N, C-alpha and C positions, 0 to 999 in steps of 0.2 A: 809145054813142059810135061814130062811124064810124072805120074803120081809117085810120091815117096813110098817106098816099101819098108815096112818095119818088122823087126824080130819081136819075139815074145818079151824079151827084156826091155826093148824100146817102148813097146805098148804098155808094159807095166809102169814105166816111168811116165809116159804120156797120160795114162789114166789114174795114176797114183794108186796102183793095185800091186799085190804080190804077184810075181811071175806065175806061181802055181794057180792062182785065181784066173789069170788070163788064159792059161793052158786049159783049165777046166771049162771055162766059158766057151772057148773056141771048140773044144772037143764036143760039147753039148750042143753046138750050133747056135749059141746065144750071142756070139761075137762074130762079126764078118771077117773071115779069114780063109786062107787056103794053104794047102801043104805043097811044098816043093822039096823033093828028095827026102821026104819024111819029116821035114821041119816046117813049123807054122810060119806063115808070112801074112802081113796085113797091109792093106792100102790105107794110108793116112786119110785120104778123102772119104773112103768108105767108113772109117771109124768116126770121122766128124759127122757124117750123115746119120750114122747109127746113134750117136750122142744126141743130135738134134731131134731125132725121132723119139728116143727114150724120154727126152725132156717134154715133148708134146704129150706123150702117153701119161707121164706123171702129172702134168697139169690137168689133163682131162680127168684122171682118176681122182685128184684132189677136189676138183669142182663137183664131180659126181658124188663124192663122199659128203661134201658140204650140203648139197641139195637133199641127199638122203637123210641126213641128220635134221635138217629143217622140217622135212615132211613128217618125221617121227615125233617131233615136238608139237605139231599142229593138232 
């Protein structure tokens, strides 16, 4: 089955963001998307992978911050 392709408005609903935020993130290359005829499109599976990756990064950063705080109190 082919991956679902989403518009900016659909991505905004999917991520619970304002459409302009989605546009800005895509334009800055921070959100996985591509342009077709001047309009942004996003593969849902790519967005899901991006969210999983961001969750891993956030977890790593939180653990790193916790370790840094512990070392500063020793």
